[in-house]
C-alpha distance (Angstrom), angle and dihedral (degrees) to the residues before:
residue distance angle dihedral
Q1 . . .
V2 3.78 . .
Q3 3.77 117.5 .
V4 3.79 126.5 -172.5
A5 3.79 113.2 -176.6
E6 3.79 125.9 -178.2
S7 3.80 123.2 -161.3
G8 3.78 140.5 165.2
G9 3.79 101.9 69.0
G10 3.77 123.4 133.6
L11 3.78 146.4 117.6
V12 3.80 117.5 -44.3
Q13 3.78 133.7 168.7
P14 3.80 121.1 -114.5
G15 3.78 109.7 -82.0
G16 3.78 91.9 27.9
S17 3.78 131.6 118.4
L18 3.79 138.6 -124.5
R19 3.77 135.2 178.4
L20 3.77 118.6 -145.1
S21 3.79 121.8 -158.7
C22 3.78 130.3 -159.5
A23 3.78 117.9 -165.2
V24 3.79 117.3 -164.7
S25 3.79 130.0 -165.6
G26 3.79 136.2 171.5
I27 3.82 96.4 45.2
T28 3.79 137.5 72.6
F29 3.78 93.0 -96.8
S30 3.80 97.0 -161.1
W31 3.81 90.4 60.7
Y32 3.79 92.3 61.4
A33 3.76 130.9 81.8
M34 3.79 108.5 -137.6
S35 3.77 128.9 -144.3
W36 3.76 140.6 -179.8
Y37 3.78 118.4 -143.0
R38 3.77 130.3 178.4
Q39 3.76 137.2 -158.0
A40 3.78 122.2 -160.5
P41 3.82 121.5 -160.4
G42 3.78 110.3 -75.0
K43 3.79 93.7 5.2
E44 3.78 136.5 100.3
R45 3.77 122.0 -100.8
E46 3.80 110.9 -92.1
L47 3.77 135.6 -165.8
V48 3.80 114.0 -107.3
A49 3.80 103.7 175.2
N50 3.81 143.1 -15.4
I51 3.78 133.0 -155.6
T52 3.79 124.0 -171.0
T53 3.78 127.2 -132.6
T54 3.78 116.0 -94.9
D55 3.81 103.7 -13.3
G56 3.78 92.3 55.0
N57 3.79 98.6 -139.6
T58 3.80 111.6 170.1
N59 3.75 139.8 -161.8
Y60 3.80 132.7 -175.8
A61 3.75 142.4 -159.8
D62 3.80 110.7 -101.1
S63 3.79 90.1 -117.8
V64 3.82 93.0 63.7
K65 3.82 103.1 32.8
G66 3.77 111.5 128.9
R67 3.81 92.3 15.3
F68 3.81 105.5 60.0
T69 3.80 128.7 52.5
I70 3.79 125.6 -166.3
S71 3.79 119.5 -158.4
R72 3.77 138.6 163.7
V73 3.78 137.8 -153.0
N74 3.77 107.3 -157.8
A75 3.79 92.6 -169.9
E76 3.82 88.2 60.0
N77 3.84 96.9 39.9
T78 3.78 87.0 -127.9
V79 3.79 137.9 127.2
Y80 3.78 123.4 -164.0
L81 3.77 136.8 -158.5
R82 3.77 115.5 -157.9
M83 3.81 110.2 -161.7
N84 3.79 120.6 -166.2
S85 3.81 132.8 175.2
L86 3.77 90.4 22.4
K87 3.79 118.9 -159.2
P88 3.81 130.6 -159.3
E89 3.80 88.2 -109.4
D90 3.80 88.8 63.5
T91 3.80 88.5 69.4
A92 3.81 107.2 120.6
V93 3.75 146.0 107.7
Y94 3.79 106.6 -81.3
Y95 3.79 118.6 -145.7
C96 3.78 131.6 -165.3
R97 3.81 120.4 -143.2
A98 3.79 131.4 -168.4
R99 3.80 118.3 -160.6
S100 3.79 128.8 179.9
A101 3.79 126.8 -151.2
Y102 3.80 87.4 -108.6
G103 3.79 93.5 57.9
A104 3.79 101.9 -99.9
V105 3.81 107.9 147.7
F106 3.78 130.1 -170.0
W107 3.81 127.2 -177.6
G108 3.76 134.0 -163.5
K109 3.78 124.4 -136.1
G110 3.78 94.5 -110.1
T111 3.78 139.5 -118.0
L112 3.80 124.2 -118.2
V113 3.79 120.6 -121.6
T114 3.79 116.8 -169.9
V115 3.79 120.0 -173.5
S116 3.78 110.1 -166.4
S117 3.77 141.7 129.3
Protein backbone atom coordinates (compact mmCIF):
# COMPACT_ATOMS: atom_id res chain seq x y z
CA GLN A 1 0.00 0.00 0.00
CA VAL A 2 1.37 3.38 -1.02
CA GLN A 3 1.50 6.07 1.62
CA VAL A 4 2.39 9.72 1.09
CA ALA A 5 2.48 11.72 4.30
CA GLU A 6 3.19 15.43 4.59
CA SER A 7 4.26 17.10 7.83
CA GLY A 8 5.76 20.33 9.10
CA GLY A 9 2.95 22.79 8.47
CA GLY A 10 1.80 25.31 11.02
CA LEU A 11 1.39 28.98 11.87
CA VAL A 12 4.31 31.29 11.09
CA GLN A 13 4.71 35.06 11.02
CA PRO A 14 5.42 36.90 7.78
CA GLY A 15 9.11 36.73 6.99
CA GLY A 16 9.47 33.44 8.83
CA SER A 17 10.52 30.01 7.65
CA LEU A 18 9.17 26.47 7.67
CA ARG A 19 10.37 23.14 6.35
CA LEU A 20 7.82 20.69 5.05
CA SER A 21 8.55 16.99 4.80
CA CYS A 22 6.90 14.30 2.72
CA ALA A 23 7.60 10.69 3.61
CA VAL A 24 6.69 8.06 1.03
CA SER A 25 6.38 4.30 1.39
CA GLY A 26 5.16 1.43 -0.76
CA ILE A 27 6.91 2.53 -3.97
CA THR A 28 10.45 2.63 -5.33
CA PHE A 29 10.94 6.24 -4.36
CA SER A 30 13.88 6.95 -6.66
CA TRP A 31 11.73 6.12 -9.70
CA TYR A 32 9.30 8.93 -8.95
CA ALA A 33 9.49 12.62 -9.70
CA MET A 34 8.28 14.52 -6.66
CA SER A 35 6.30 17.73 -6.51
CA TRP A 36 4.81 20.12 -4.01
CA TYR A 37 1.48 21.72 -4.81
CA ARG A 38 -0.63 24.10 -2.79
CA GLN A 39 -4.24 25.15 -2.65
CA ALA A 40 -5.33 28.38 -1.02
CA PRO A 41 -8.94 28.93 0.10
CA GLY A 42 -11.16 29.57 -2.90
CA LYS A 43 -8.38 28.94 -5.40
CA GLU A 44 -7.30 26.08 -7.62
CA ARG A 45 -4.44 23.80 -6.70
CA GLU A 46 -1.17 25.08 -8.15
CA LEU A 47 2.29 23.65 -8.67
CA VAL A 48 4.91 25.04 -6.30
CA ALA A 49 8.02 23.02 -7.11
CA ASN A 50 9.23 19.87 -8.88
CA ILE A 51 12.29 17.69 -8.45
CA THR A 52 13.25 14.90 -10.83
CA THR A 53 14.27 11.38 -9.93
CA THR A 54 17.99 10.75 -9.66
CA ASP A 55 19.54 13.85 -11.25
CA GLY A 56 17.66 16.17 -8.93
CA ASN A 57 16.76 18.87 -11.44
CA THR A 58 14.29 21.36 -9.99
CA ASN A 59 11.85 23.98 -11.13
CA TYR A 60 9.66 26.45 -9.26
CA ALA A 61 6.61 28.59 -9.65
CA ASP A 62 7.59 32.21 -10.27
CA SER A 63 5.87 33.23 -7.04
CA VAL A 64 8.26 31.19 -4.89
CA LYS A 65 11.55 31.38 -6.82
CA GLY A 66 14.40 32.47 -4.60
CA ARG A 67 12.40 31.77 -1.43
CA PHE A 68 11.54 28.06 -1.56
CA THR A 69 13.88 25.10 -2.07
CA ILE A 70 12.80 21.56 -2.90
CA SER A 71 15.14 18.67 -2.15
CA ARG A 72 14.99 14.91 -1.82
CA VAL A 73 16.86 12.18 0.00
CA ASN A 74 16.24 8.96 -1.86
CA ALA A 75 17.80 6.87 0.89
CA GLU A 76 15.15 8.24 3.27
CA ASN A 77 12.22 8.13 0.80
CA THR A 78 11.60 11.75 1.68
CA VAL A 79 11.19 15.05 -0.14
CA TYR A 80 11.45 18.41 1.56
CA LEU A 81 10.29 21.93 0.88
CA ARG A 82 12.23 24.65 2.64
CA MET A 83 10.22 27.88 2.70
CA ASN A 84 11.87 31.16 3.61
CA SER A 85 10.62 34.76 3.65
CA LEU A 86 7.06 33.55 3.92
CA LYS A 87 4.26 35.89 2.91
CA PRO A 88 0.56 35.86 3.83
CA GLU A 89 -0.19 34.83 0.24
CA ASP A 90 1.73 31.60 0.85
CA THR A 91 -1.07 30.49 3.17
CA ALA A 92 -2.47 27.25 1.76
CA VAL A 93 -2.73 23.53 2.19
CA TYR A 94 0.47 22.06 0.78
CA TYR A 95 0.32 18.69 -0.96
CA CYS A 96 3.03 16.25 -1.96
CA ARG A 97 2.75 14.29 -5.20
CA ALA A 98 4.72 11.34 -6.52
CA ARG A 99 4.61 10.62 -10.25
CA SER A 100 6.34 7.87 -12.19
CA ALA A 101 7.46 8.00 -15.81
CA TYR A 102 4.63 5.59 -16.60
CA GLY A 103 1.96 7.90 -15.23
CA ALA A 104 1.34 6.43 -11.79
CA VAL A 105 0.42 9.29 -9.44
CA PHE A 106 0.05 9.32 -5.67
CA TRP A 107 -1.00 12.26 -3.49
CA GLY A 108 -0.76 13.00 0.18
CA LYS A 109 -3.55 14.49 2.25
CA GLY A 110 -1.83 17.82 2.73
CA THR A 111 -0.47 19.97 5.53
CA LEU A 112 -1.75 23.46 6.35
CA VAL A 113 0.60 26.43 6.30
CA THR A 114 -0.74 29.68 7.70
CA VAL A 115 1.31 32.87 7.41
CA SER A 116 -0.11 35.54 9.68
CA SER A 117 0.90 38.00 12.34
